[in-house]
N, CA, C and O atoms as CSV, one atom per row, in Angstrom:
chain,resi,resn,atom,element,x,y,z
A,1,MET,N,N,-36.461,52.582,-162.639
A,1,MET,CA,C,-37.747,52.976,-162.113
A,1,MET,C,C,-38.303,51.852,-161.248
A,1,MET,O,O,-39.313,51.236,-161.590
A,2,ALA,N,N,-37.671,51.603,-160.185
A,2,ALA,CA,C,-38.085,50.519,-159.299
A,2,ALA,C,C,-39.453,50.826,-158.694
A,2,ALA,O,O,-39.725,51.952,-158.278
A,3,GLY,N,N,-40.309,49.802,-158.653
A,3,GLY,CA,C,-41.598,49.941,-158.023
A,3,GLY,C,C,-42.678,50.578,-158.869
A,3,GLY,O,O,-43.794,50.782,-158.390
A,4,VAL,N,N,-42.371,50.900,-160.133
A,4,VAL,CA,C,-43.362,51.504,-161.020
A,4,VAL,C,C,-43.888,50.421,-161.955
A,4,VAL,O,O,-43.118,49.736,-162.630
A,5,GLN,N,N,-45.205,50.278,-161.984
A,5,GLN,CA,C,-45.838,49.282,-162.848
A,5,GLN,C,C,-46.315,49.934,-164.136
A,5,GLN,O,O,-46.917,51.007,-164.106
A,6,LEU,N,N,-46.049,49.295,-165.262
A,6,LEU,CA,C,-46.537,49.788,-166.550
A,6,LEU,C,C,-47.941,49.251,-166.778
A,6,LEU,O,O,-48.198,48.061,-166.600
A,7,ILE,N,N,-48.855,50.146,-167.176
A,7,ILE,CA,C,-50.243,49.735,-167.429
A,7,ILE,C,C,-50.732,50.349,-168.736
A,7,ILE,O,O,-50.134,51.289,-169.259
A,8,GLN,N,N,-51.810,49.809,-169.245
A,8,GLN,CA,C,-52.428,50.319,-170.464
A,8,GLN,C,C,-53.105,51.667,-170.194
A,8,GLN,O,O,-53.529,51.955,-169.075
A,9,GLU,N,N,-53.193,52.464,-171.228
A,9,GLU,CA,C,-53.800,53.800,-171.130
A,9,GLU,C,C,-55.238,53.735,-170.614
A,9,GLU,O,O,-55.634,54.574,-169.805
A,10,GLN,N,N,-56.024,52.760,-171.062
A,10,GLN,CA,C,-57.425,52.681,-170.625
A,10,GLN,C,C,-57.533,52.375,-169.136
A,10,GLN,O,O,-58.490,52.800,-168.488
A,11,ASP,N,N,-56.560,51.641,-168.581
A,11,ASP,CA,C,-56.567,51.376,-167.145
A,11,ASP,C,C,-56.242,52.646,-166.361
A,11,ASP,O,O,-56.809,52.890,-165.296
A,12,ALA,N,N,-55.326,53.450,-166.896
A,12,ALA,CA,C,-55.014,54.732,-166.268
A,12,ALA,C,C,-56.240,55.645,-166.321
A,12,ALA,O,O,-56.565,56.317,-165.342
A,13,ALA,N,N,-56.912,55.664,-167.463
A,13,ALA,CA,C,-58.113,56.493,-167.610
A,13,ALA,C,C,-59.176,56.094,-166.600
A,13,ALA,O,O,-59.857,56.955,-166.043
A,14,ALA,N,N,-59.322,54.805,-166.361
A,14,ALA,CA,C,-60.308,54.329,-165.382
A,14,ALA,C,C,-59.963,54.818,-163.982
A,14,ALA,O,O,-60.856,55.202,-163.227
A,15,ALA,N,N,-58.683,54.809,-163.624
A,15,ALA,CA,C,-58.268,55.286,-162.304
A,15,ALA,C,C,-58.568,56.769,-162.137
A,15,ALA,O,O,-59.038,57.195,-161.082
A,16,PHE,N,N,-58.297,57.558,-163.175
A,16,PHE,CA,C,-58.602,58.994,-163.107
A,16,PHE,C,C,-60.106,59.214,-163.027
A,16,PHE,O,O,-60.570,60.054,-162.256
A,17,LYS,N,N,-60.873,58.465,-163.817
A,17,LYS,CA,C,-62.331,58.623,-163.826
A,17,LYS,C,C,-62.936,58.258,-162.473
A,17,LYS,O,O,-63.885,58.900,-162.021
A,18,GLN,N,N,-62.389,57.228,-161.826
A,18,GLN,CA,C,-62.885,56.803,-160.518
A,18,GLN,C,C,-62.448,57.743,-159.400
A,18,GLN,O,O,-62.956,57.654,-158.282
A,19,GLY,N,N,-61.516,58.640,-159.691
A,19,GLY,CA,C,-61.057,59.591,-158.686
A,19,GLY,C,C,-60.128,59.002,-157.643
A,19,GLY,O,O,-60.043,59.519,-156.529
A,20,VAL,N,N,-59.428,57.924,-157.985
A,20,VAL,CA,C,-58.557,57.273,-157.008
A,20,VAL,C,C,-57.085,57.672,-157.139
A,20,VAL,O,O,-56.249,57.221,-156.356
A,21,VAL,N,N,-56.768,58.508,-158.117
A,21,VAL,CA,C,-55.382,58.961,-158.289
A,21,VAL,C,C,-55.060,59.961,-157.191
A,21,VAL,O,O,-55.755,60.966,-157.039
A,22,GLU,N,N,-54.004,59.689,-156.422
A,22,GLU,CA,C,-53.627,60.555,-155.312
A,22,GLU,C,C,-52.500,61.511,-155.653
A,22,GLU,O,O,-52.436,62.608,-155.098
A,23,ASN,N,N,-51.626,61.125,-156.537
A,23,ASN,CA,C,-50.452,61.935,-156.813
A,23,ASN,C,C,-50.055,61.737,-158.267
A,23,ASN,O,O,-49.894,60.607,-158.728
A,24,LEU,N,N,-49.900,62.836,-158.979
A,24,LEU,CA,C,-49.496,62.801,-160.380
A,24,LEU,C,C,-48.189,63.559,-160.490
A,24,LEU,O,O,-48.108,64.718,-160.083
A,25,GLN,N,N,-47.166,62.921,-161.035
A,25,GLN,CA,C,-45.875,63.577,-161.217
A,25,GLN,C,C,-45.521,63.609,-162.682
A,25,GLN,O,O,-45.716,62.628,-163.400
A,26,VAL,N,N,-44.997,64.741,-163.129
A,26,VAL,CA,C,-44.467,64.880,-164.480
A,26,VAL,C,C,-42.956,64.871,-164.363
A,26,VAL,O,O,-42.379,65.628,-163.582
A,27,ILE,N,N,-42.317,64.011,-165.144
A,27,ILE,CA,C,-40.876,63.793,-165.026
A,27,ILE,C,C,-40.232,63.897,-166.406
A,27,ILE,O,O,-40.761,63.382,-167.392
A,28,GLY,N,N,-39.095,64.563,-166.459
A,28,GLY,CA,C,-38.330,64.655,-167.693
A,28,GLY,C,C,-36.991,63.963,-167.532
A,28,GLY,O,O,-36.339,64.090,-166.496
A,29,ASP,N,N,-36.584,63.234,-168.551
A,29,ASP,CA,C,-35.261,62.626,-168.537
A,29,ASP,C,C,-34.690,62.656,-169.954
A,29,ASP,O,O,-35.266,63.289,-170.839
A,30,ALA,N,N,-33.584,61.988,-170.172
A,30,ALA,CA,C,-32.912,62.017,-171.470
A,30,ALA,C,C,-33.771,61.433,-172.593
A,30,ALA,O,O,-33.555,61.753,-173.762
A,31,ASN,N,N,-34.732,60.588,-172.257
A,31,ASN,CA,C,-35.586,59.960,-173.261
A,31,ASN,C,C,-36.854,60.744,-173.568
A,31,ASN,O,O,-37.538,60.443,-174.546
A,32,GLY,N,N,-37.178,61.736,-172.762
A,32,GLY,CA,C,-38.387,62.520,-172.984
A,32,GLY,C,C,-39.115,62.798,-171.685
A,32,GLY,O,O,-38.535,62.734,-170.601
A,33,TRP,N,N,-40.399,63.109,-171.814
A,33,TRP,CA,C,-41.253,63.473,-170.680
A,33,TRP,C,C,-42.304,62.403,-170.477
A,33,TRP,O,O,-42.833,61.847,-171.440
A,34,TYR,N,N,-42.602,62.117,-169.230
A,34,TYR,CA,C,-43.623,61.135,-168.911
A,34,TYR,C,C,-44.262,61.493,-167.572
A,34,TYR,O,O,-43.815,62.405,-166.876
A,35,TYR,N,N,-45.297,60.772,-167.234
A,35,TYR,CA,C,-45.950,60.994,-165.945
A,35,TYR,C,C,-46.078,59.672,-165.211
A,35,TYR,O,O,-46.139,58.602,-165.817
A,36,THR,N,N,-46.117,59.773,-163.913
A,36,THR,CA,C,-46.461,58.643,-163.064
A,36,THR,C,C,-47.611,59.100,-162.175
A,36,THR,O,O,-47.805,60.295,-161.954
A,37,PHE,N,N,-48.357,58.147,-161.678
A,37,PHE,CA,C,-49.412,58.489,-160.728
A,37,PHE,C,C,-49.512,57.386,-159.699
A,37,PHE,O,O,-49.101,56.251,-159.938
A,38,GLN,N,N,-50.064,57.735,-158.554
A,38,GLN,CA,C,-50.171,56.789,-157.452
A,38,GLN,C,C,-51.627,56.530,-157.101
A,38,GLN,O,O,-52.482,57.413,-157.172
A,39,VAL,N,N,-51.873,55.283,-156.720
A,39,VAL,CA,C,-53.196,54.846,-156.290
A,39,VAL,C,C,-53.007,54.033,-155.014
A,39,VAL,O,O,-52.123,53.180,-154.934
A,40,ARG,N,N,-53.838,54.306,-154.029
A,40,ARG,CA,C,-53.783,53.575,-152.758
A,40,ARG,C,C,-54.645,52.319,-152.848
A,40,ARG,O,O,-55.800,52.379,-153.269
A,41,ASP,N,N,-54.080,51.192,-152.454
A,41,ASP,CA,C,-54.828,49.937,-152.412
A,41,ASP,C,C,-55.893,50.075,-151.324
A,41,ASP,O,O,-55.555,50.360,-150.175
A,42,PRO,N,N,-57.172,49.879,-151.659
A,42,PRO,CA,C,-58.240,50.088,-150.665
A,42,PRO,C,C,-58.219,49.082,-149.514
A,42,PRO,O,O,-58.778,49.353,-148.452
A,43,ILE,N,N,-57.592,47.945,-149.709
A,43,ILE,CA,C,-57.570,46.918,-148.662
A,43,ILE,C,C,-56.355,47.078,-147.752
A,43,ILE,O,O,-56.486,47.102,-146.528
A,44,THR,N,N,-55.175,47.187,-148.356
A,44,THR,CA,C,-53.941,47.231,-147.556
A,44,THR,C,C,-53.500,48.647,-147.211
A,44,THR,O,O,-52.750,48.855,-146.257
A,45,GLY,N,N,-53.967,49.620,-147.988
A,45,GLY,CA,C,-53.545,51.001,-147.778
A,45,GLY,C,C,-52.193,51.314,-148.390
A,45,GLY,O,O,-51.726,52.450,-148.312
A,46,SER,N,N,-51.557,50.321,-148.998
A,46,SER,CA,C,-50.256,50.568,-149.627
A,46,SER,C,C,-50.451,51.367,-150.914
A,46,SER,O,O,-51.493,51.291,-151.567
A,47,ILE,N,N,-49.426,52.125,-151.253
A,47,ILE,CA,C,-49.487,52.974,-152.445
A,47,ILE,C,C,-48.754,52.285,-153.588
A,47,ILE,O,O,-47.635,51.799,-153.425
A,48,GLN,N,N,-49.404,52.253,-154.745
A,48,GLN,CA,C,-48.807,51.692,-155.950
A,48,GLN,C,C,-48.587,52.818,-156.947
A,48,GLN,O,O,-49.429,53.705,-157.086
A,49,THR,N,N,-47.457,52.783,-157.638
A,49,THR,CA,C,-47.116,53.801,-158.628
A,49,THR,C,C,-47.204,53.193,-160.016
A,49,THR,O,O,-46.730,52.083,-160.256
A,50,PHE,N,N,-47.825,53.947,-160.936
A,50,PHE,CA,C,-48.065,53.460,-162.289
A,50,PHE,C,C,-47.543,54.441,-163.332
A,50,PHE,O,O,-47.415,55.641,-163.090
A,51,ARG,N,N,-47.249,53.881,-164.498
A,51,ARG,CA,C,-46.878,54.659,-165.678
A,51,ARG,C,C,-47.512,53.951,-166.868
A,51,ARG,O,O,-47.584,52.722,-166.890
A,52,THR,N,N,-47.967,54.707,-167.849
A,52,THR,CA,C,-48.615,54.077,-169.003
A,52,THR,C,C,-47.578,53.529,-169.975
A,52,THR,O,O,-46.433,53.977,-170.034
A,53,LYS,N,N,-48.040,52.528,-170.741
A,53,LYS,CA,C,-47.170,51.917,-171.735
A,53,LYS,C,C,-47.804,52.015,-173.115
A,53,LYS,O,O,-49.010,52.224,-173.252
A,54,THR,N,N,-46.975,51.860,-174.121
A,54,THR,CA,C,-47.444,51.878,-175.496
A,54,THR,C,C,-48.120,50.554,-175.823
A,54,THR,O,O,-48.094,49.622,-175.019
A,55,SER,N,N,-48.717,50.474,-176.985
A,55,SER,CA,C,-49.366,49.226,-177.404
A,55,SER,C,C,-48.354,48.092,-177.577
A,55,SER,O,O,-48.724,46.918,-177.578
A,56,ARG,N,N,-47.088,48.447,-177.722
A,56,ARG,CA,C,-46.032,47.430,-177.843
A,56,ARG,C,C,-45.398,47.083,-176.500
A,56,ARG,O,O,-44.462,46.287,-176.438
A,57,GLY,N,N,-45.908,47.679,-175.430
A,57,GLY,CA,C,-45.439,47.334,-174.097
A,57,GLY,C,C,-44.273,48.142,-173.573
A,57,GLY,O,O,-43.742,47.842,-172.503
A,58,HIS,N,N,-43.863,49.168,-174.313
A,58,HIS,CA,C,-42.768,50.027,-173.870
A,58,HIS,C,C,-43.314,51.202,-173.068
A,58,HIS,O,O,-44.458,51.615,-173.260
A,59,ALA,N,N,-42.496,51.734,-172.176
A,59,ALA,CA,C,-42.902,52.903,-171.394
A,59,ALA,C,C,-43.184,54.071,-172.338
A,59,ALA,O,O,-42.383,54.369,-173.224
A,60,LYS,N,N,-44.314,54.722,-172.144
A,60,LYS,CA,C,-44.752,55.814,-173.008
A,60,LYS,C,C,-44.076,57.116,-172.580
A,60,LYS,O,O,-43.953,57.393,-171.386
A,61,CYS,N,N,-43.637,57.917,-173.560
A,61,CYS,CA,C,-43.071,59.229,-173.237
A,61,CYS,C,C,-43.348,60.212,-174.376
A,61,CYS,O,O,-43.687,59.817,-175.492
A,62,TRP,N,N,-43.197,61.489,-174.069
A,62,TRP,CA,C,-43.442,62.577,-175.001
A,62,TRP,C,C,-42.163,63.383,-175.152
A,62,TRP,O,O,-41.384,63.499,-174.206
A,63,SER,N,N,-41.943,63.939,-176.333
A,63,SER,CA,C,-40.729,64.724,-176.564
A,63,SER,C,C,-40.858,66.142,-176.012
A,63,SER,O,O,-39.851,66.774,-175.691
A,64,GLN,N,N,-42.074,66.641,-175.900
A,64,GLN,CA,C,-42.307,67.999,-175.409
A,64,GLN,C,C,-43.257,67.970,-174.215
A,64,GLN,O,O,-44.275,67.278,-174.253
A,65,PRO,N,N,-42.935,68.716,-173.155
A,65,PRO,CA,C,-43.848,68.727,-171.999
A,65,PRO,C,C,-45.218,69.310,-172.339
A,65,PRO,O,O,-46.225,68.894,-171.765
A,66,SER,N,N,-45.268,70.263,-173.261
A,66,SER,CA,C,-46.566,70.854,-173.610
A,66,SER,C,C,-47.498,69.809,-174.214
A,66,SER,O,O,-48.703,69.838,-173.966
A,67,THR,N,N,-46.959,68.898,-174.996
A,67,THR,CA,C,-47.762,67.827,-175.581
A,67,THR,C,C,-48.254,66.869,-174.495
A,67,THR,O,O,-49.390,66.396,-174.545
A,68,LEU,N,N,-47.403,66.591,-173.527
A,68,LEU,CA,C,-47.800,65.731,-172.411
A,68,LEU,C,C,-48.920,66.380,-171.601
A,68,LEU,O,O,-49.901,65.719,-171.260
A,69,PHE,N,N,-48.779,67.673,-171.291
A,69,PHE,CA,C,-49.827,68.357,-170.525
A,69,PHE,C,C,-51.149,68.385,-171.293
A,69,PHE,O,O,-52.216,68.231,-170.698
A,70,ARG,N,N,-51.082,68.579,-172.611
A,70,ARG,CA,C,-52.296,68.553,-173.427
A,70,ARG,C,C,-52.929,67.157,-173.377
A,70,ARG,O,O,-54.152,67.033,-173.309
A,71,HIS,N,N,-52.107,66.116,-173.412
A,71,HIS,CA,C,-52.601,64.738,-173.314
A,71,HIS,C,C,-53.294,64.507,-171.969
A,71,HIS,O,O,-54.374,63.919,-171.919
A,72,LEU,N,N,-52.681,64.964,-170.892
A,72,LEU,CA,C,-53.281,64.808,-169.563
A,72,LEU,C,C,-54.647,65.488,-169.495
A,72,LEU,O,O,-55.578,64.971,-168.877
A,73,GLN,N,N,-54.754,66.643,-170.133
A,73,GLN,CA,C,-56.029,67.353,-170.130
A,73,GLN,C,C,-57.054,66.654,-171.019
A,73,GLN,O,O,-58.193,66.438,-170.603
A,74,ASP,N,N,-56.658,66.302,-172.233
A,74,ASP,CA,C,-57.600,65.719,-173.192
A,74,ASP,C,C,-58.073,64.322,-172.790
A,74,ASP,O,O,-59.250,63.999,-172.949
A,75,VAL,N,N,-57.176,63.503,-172.277
A,75,VAL,CA,C,-57.514,62.104,-171.991
A,75,VAL,C,C,-58.051,61.902,-170.577
A,75,VAL,O,O,-58.980,61.121,-170.372
A,76,PHE,N,N,-57.474,62.599,-169.607
A,76,PHE,CA,C,-57.829,62.361,-168.212
A,76,PHE,C,C,-58.589,63.512,-167.560
A,76,PHE,O,O,-59.047,63.386,-166.424
A,77,GLY,N,N,-58.727,64.628,-168.267
A,77,GLY,CA,C,-59.448,65.757,-167.705
A,77,GLY,C,C,-58.660,66.549,-166.680
A,77,GLY,O,O,-59.242,67.324,-165.920
A,78,VAL,N,N,-57.340,66.370,-166.644
A,78,VAL,CA,C,-56.501,67.133,-165.717
A,78,VAL,C,C,-56.301,68.516,-166.327
A,78,VAL,O,O,-55.559,68.673,-167.296
A,79,ALA,N,N,-56.960,69.506,-165.760
A,79,ALA,CA,C,-56.936,70.846,-166.329
A,79,ALA,C,C,-56.083,71.821,-165.533
A,79,ALA,O,O,-55.696,72.871,-166.046
A,80,ARG,N,N,-55.787,71.481,-164.288
A,80,ARG,CA,C,-54.985,72.378,-163.468
A,80,ARG,C,C,-54.346,71.581,-162.341
A,80,ARG,O,O,-54.723,70.443,-162.061
A,81,GLY,N,N,-53.392,72.199,-161.720
A,81,GLY,CA,C,-52.721,71.542,-160.607
A,81,GLY,C,C,-51.506,72.338,-160.194
A,81,GLY,O,O,-51.127,73.309,-160.848
A,82,SER,N,N,-50.915,71.926,-159.127
A,82,SER,CA,C,-49.650,72.492,-158.692
A,82,SER,C,C,-48.577,71.541,-159.178
A,82,SER,O,O,-48.491,70.402,-158.718
A,83,TRP,N,N,-47.769,72.002,-160.095
A,83,TRP,CA,C,-46.792,71.131,-160.727
A,83,TRP,C,C,-45.417,71.342,-160.145
A,83,TRP,O,O,-44.951,72.472,-159.999
A,84,HIS,N,N,-44.787,70.263,-159.821
A,84,HIS,CA,C,-43.392,70.255,-159.393
A,84,HIS,C,C,-42.677,69.330,-160.362
A,84,HIS,O,O,-42.483,68.146,-160.087
A,85,ILE,N,N,-42.298,69.880,-161.478
A,85,ILE,CA,C,-41.650,69.084,-162.515
A,85,ILE,C,C,-40.224,68.804,-162.082
A,85,ILE,O,O,-39.500,69.710,-161.671
A,86,LYS,N,N,-39.829,67.554,-162.174
A,86,LYS,CA,C,-38.487,67.208,-161.744
A,86,LYS,C,C,-37.763,66.416,-162.808
A,86,LYS,O,O,-38.383,65.733,-163.623
A,87,GLN,N,N,-36.471,66.510,-162.795
A,87,GLN,CA,C,-35.651,65.702,-163.691
A,87,GLN,C,C,-35.478,64.331,-163.046
A,87,GLN,O,O,-35.264,64.232,-161.838
A,88,ALA,N,N,-35.569,63.305,-163.829
A,88,ALA,CA,C,-35.411,61.942,-163.312
A,88,ALA,C,C,-33.980,61.741,-162.843
A,88,ALA,O,O,-33.038,62.315,-163.389
A,89,GLU,N,N,-33.845,60.916,-161.825
A,89,GLU,CA,C,-32.514,60.595,-161.328
A,89,GLU,C,C,-31.815,59.701,-162.309
A,89,GLU,O,O,-32.431,58.820,-162.909
A,90,SER,N,N,-30.494,59.928,-162.482
A,90,SER,CA,C,-29.766,59.087,-163.450
A,90,SER,C,C,-29.167,57.882,-162.794
A,90,SER,O,O,-28.523,57.072,-163.460
């Protein structure tokens, strides 16, 4: 996952609350389901991609996509969208 930064859940929540998330992707791979999101740097205009991590610093994932979607709704208020779910590249 080159170029993806792991961040704490509360930092992700702040980005969603501020309305700066531009792109949210749901991805499934052999380890489970996870999401990434992108935020544009207001100064440089470059796009940064983030993924949340556990309290132990590992990349967070869910075993079922339905649980992940419920998490996105409950924690970040994402209630609808156009989803293009993709399998991660191996």
